[in-house]
C-alpha positions in Angstrom: 0.0 0.0 0.0 1.3 3.5 -0.8 1.3 5.9 0.7 0.8 4.5 4.2 0.0 8.0 5.5 -2.0 10.8 3.9 -2.5 14.4 5.1 -5.9 15.3 6.5 -5.7 18.6 4.5 -5.4 16.6 1.3 -8.2 14.3 2.4 -10.5 17.3 3.2 -9.8 18.7 -0.3 -10.7 15.4 -2.0 -7.1 15.1 -3.1 -5.9 11.9 -1.5 -5.7 8.4 -3.1 -4.1 5.2 -1.9 -2.7 2.7 -4.3 -2.2 -1.0 -3.5 -1.2 -4.3 -5.0 -3.5 -7.2 -4.6 -2.4 -10.8 -4.4 -4.0 -14.2 -3.6 -0.7 -15.6 -2.3 -0.8 -16.9 1.3 1.2 -13.9 2.6 2.7 -10.8 1.1 6.1 -12.6 1.3 4.9 -15.4 -1.0 4.9 -15.1 -4.8 1.6 -16.0 -6.4 1.6 -18.4 -9.4 1.0 -17.0 -12.9 -2.4 -18.7 -12.9 -3.4 -17.1 -9.6 -2.3 -13.7 -10.9 -4.2 -14.1 -14.1 -7.4 -15.2 -12.3 -7.1 -12.2 -9.9 -6.6 -9.7 -12.7 -9.6 -11.2 -14.5 -11.8 -11.0 -11.4 -10.8 -7.4 -10.8 -11.7 -6.5 -14.4 -15.1 -8.3 -14.3 -16.3 -7.5 -10.8 -16.7 -4.2 -9.0 -14.2 -4.0 -6.1 -15.8 -2.9 -2.9 -13.6 -1.7 -0.1 -14.7 -0.8 3.4 -12.7 1.5 5.7 -12.7 0.6 9.4 -11.5 3.0 12.1 -8.8 1.5 14.2 -7.5 4.1 16.6 -9.6 5.0 19.7 -9.8 8.7 18.6 -11.9 7.8 15.5 -13.4 4.5 16.4 -16.2 6.0 18.5 -17.0 8.9 16.2 -16.5 7.4 12.7 -18.7 4.9 10.9 -17.6 2.1 8.6 -17.4 3.5 5.0 -17.8 1.6 1.8 -16.0 2.8 -1.3 -15.3 1.4 -4.8 -11.9 0.6 -6.0 -10.3 1.3 -9.3 -8.1 -1.1 -11.2 -4.9 0.6 -12.5 -3.1 -0.3 -15.8 -1.5 -3.7 -15.3 2.3 -3.5 -15.2 2.7 -7.3 -15.1 4.6 -7.3 -11.8 4.6 -10.7 -10.0 4.0 -9.2 -6.6 0.4 -8.2 -7.3 -2.2 -6.5 -9.5 -2.5 -2.7 -9.1 -5.6 -0.9 -7.8 -6.4 2.3 -6.0 -9.1 3.9 -3.8 -10.1 7.5 -3.3 -9.9 8.4 0.4 -13.3 9.8 1.5 -13.1 13.5 2.5 -14.9 12.9 5.8 -12.1 10.9 7.4 -10.5 12.6 10.4 -7.0 12.1 11.9 -6.5 8.5 12.9 -5.6 5.0 11.8 -7.9 3.0 9.4 -7.9 -0.5 8.0 -9.0 -1.6 4.5 -10.9 -4.7 3.7 -12.1 -5.9 0.2 -14.9 -8.0 -1.2 -16.3 -8.5 -4.7 -19.9 -9.0 -3.7 -20.6 -6.1 -1.2 -22.9 -8.5 0.7 -21.3 -10.0 3.7 -20.0 -7.8 6.6 -18.5 -10.2 9.2 -16.6 -8.6 12.1 -12.9 -8.0 11.8 -11.2 -11.3 12.7 -9.3 -11.2 15.9 -7.4 -14.4 15.0 -5.2 -13.9 11.9 -5.8 -17.6 10.9 -9.5 -16.7 10.2 -8.5 -14.2 7.6 -8.6 -16.8 4.8 -11.6 -18.6 6.2 -14.1 -19.4 3.5 -17.0 -17.7 5.4 -15.2 -14.4 5.4 -16.2 -12.7 2.1 -14.3 -9.6 3.3 -10.6 -10.1 3.2 -8.6 -8.6 6.0 -5.0 -7.7 5.6 -4.3 -6.9 9.3 -1.4 -4.4 9.5 -0.6 -4.7 5.8 -3.9 -3.0 5.0 -3.7 -0.1 7.4 -3.1 3.6 6.6 -3.0 6.8 8.7 -4.6 10.2 8.2 -2.3 12.6 9.9 -2.2 16.3 10.8 0.1 18.0 8.2 3.2 19.8 9.4 3.1 23.5 9.7 6.2 25.7 9.5 6.5 28.9 11.5 10.2 29.9 11.0 13.5 28.9 9.5 16.8 29.7 11.2 19.1 31.1 10.0 17.2 33.1 7.4 20.3 33.1 5.1 22.8 30.4 4.4 25.9 29.9 2.2 25.4 28.0 -1.0 27.8 25.2 -0.2 26.5 21.8 0.9 26.2 21.0 4.6 24.9 24.2 6.2 22.7 23.5 9.2 19.2 24.8 8.8 16.6 24.5 11.6 12.9 24.4 10.9 10.4 25.3 13.6 6.7 24.4 13.5 4.2 21.8 14.5 3.8 18.1 13.6 7.2 17.8 12.1 7.6 14.2 13.1 6.6 11.5 10.6 3.3 9.8 11.5 3.6 7.0 14.0 6.9 8.1 15.5 7.2 7.5 19.2 10.0 8.0 21.7 11.5 4.6 20.8 15.1 4.9 19.5 14.2 2.3 16.8 11.6 4.7 15.4 14.1 7.6 15.5 16.6 5.6 13.5 14.1 5.0 10.6 11.9 8.1 10.8 12.7 10.5 7.9 11.2 13.8 6.8 11.9 15.3 3.3 12.7 19.0 3.1 12.3 20.7 -0.2 14.1 24.0 -1.3 12.5 25.7 -4.3 14.1 28.6 -6.0 11.7 31.6 -6.1 11.8 33.5 -9.4 10.0 36.8 -9.8 8.2 36.3 -6.4 6.4 33.2 -7.6 7.5 29.7 -6.6 7.8 27.1 -9.3 7.3 23.6 -8.0 8.0 21.7 -11.2 10.8 19.2 -11.0 13.5 20.9 -13.0 16.3 19.0 -14.7 18.6 22.0 -14.7 20.7 23.4 -11.8 18.0 25.6 -10.3 16.2 23.0 -8.2 14.1 22.1 -6.4 16.4 20.3 -4.0 15.2 17.5 -1.8 17.0 16.6 1.4 16.2 13.8 3.9 16.2 14.8 7.5 16.4 12.2 10.3 14.1 12.7 13.3 16.4 12.3 16.3 14.5 13.8 19.2 11.1 13.6 20.9 10.3 17.2 20.0 8.0 17.4 16.9 8.4 21.2 16.7 12.0 21.3 15.6 13.8 19.7 12.6 17.4 20.2 11.7 18.6 19.5 8.2 21.8 19.9 6.3 21.4 22.1 3.2 22.2 20.8 -0.3 24.7 22.4 -2.6 22.7 25.2 -4.3 23.6 26.0 -7.9 21.9 29.4 -7.8 21.9 32.1 -5.2 18.7 33.9 -4.4 15.6 33.2 -2.3 14.2 29.8 -1.7 10.9 28.5 -0.4 11.3 25.8 2.3 8.7 23.0 2.5 8.6 19.7 4.5 6.9 16.4 3.9 6.5 13.6 6.6 5.0 11.0 4.3 7.7 10.3 1.8 7.2 13.4 -0.4 3.5 12.8 -1.2 2.3 16.0 0.5 4.4 19.0 1.3 3.7 22.0 3.7 5.5 25.2 2.8 6.6 28.3 4.7 5.4 31.0 2.4 5.7 33.9 4.9 9.5 33.8 5.0 12.1 32.7 2.4 15.6 31.4 2.8 18.3 33.6 1.3 21.1 31.6 -0.3 24.3 33.7 -1.1 27.7 33.3 -2.7 31.0 33.8 -1.0 31.5 37.4 0.0 34.8 39.0 -1.1 36.3 42.3 0.1 37.8 44.0 -3.0 39.4 46.9 -1.2 39.3 48.9 2.0 40.0 52.6 2.6 41.8 54.1 4.3 44.6 51.7 4.5 45.5 52.7 8.0 44.0 54.2 11.1 44.9 55.4 14.6 45.4 52.9 17.4 42.7 54.5 19.7 40.0 53.5 17.2 37.2 55.5 15.7 38.4 55.5 12.1 35.7 55.1 9.6 36.4 52.3 7.1 34.9 52.0 3.6 34.8 48.6 2.1 33.7 47.3 -1.3 32.1 43.9 -1.0 31.2 41.6 -3.9 29.9 38.1 -3.9 30.8 35.3 -6.3 30.5 31.6 -6.7 33.4 29.5 -5.8 34.8 27.3 -8.6 34.8 23.8 -7.0 
């Protein structure tokens, strides 16, 4: 399933879809036979796929009802690990964890099996995928400030992002989660006061940097800057679900500058007691690395 987490803002705007690969193998680790795959693909083409979305977390289980949606078969890429499909996430879902189940008849609604062995029981017309079929709706990150507001163009400058919900969904205080949790920070060159978010093939960006979540504080994120090919102002945005949804800081831009050089200073000398006014001519230029 991809993505495993979607922004509640995208859900509310009817702009969230989840794609999955369906298989009839015993477990996701097993490879289905060509005959099994062909039969599944044929069933998906001939019958309407009905999914139901079941609230799993306590915060939504009491206030949300079970929703039924139709799935869409995607163009078949022939992959052996499953047949592609997708569902559109209903806009009424709130923040929480949800599970997907599928049936081709939309008739039987047995309870979610507590025993994983019952998942493949013949009486269960709804197939449960346990944790493999769960996804999260999360509160998107909000950025309030970037420090410093200007940085050198060379790679490796430390930039600190401040805001809310900067931790990837599901991160806890466990060191194991910290080791694997990643956010993606995007730097987009702003030209003529309008940010262009297209993926450029030239040197202007945008630039994407992975940032490890190393503390329990979801309000701070430290990232090392990429090597910028152009000086100027950059919009900073962050994603906590593998780059599917980004939240940008539009109120403040990051200034990227070349190396400052002092061309001359006048006067060439002054009195030891201080107080001499110095006039400097400063220019900036890009280092030839």
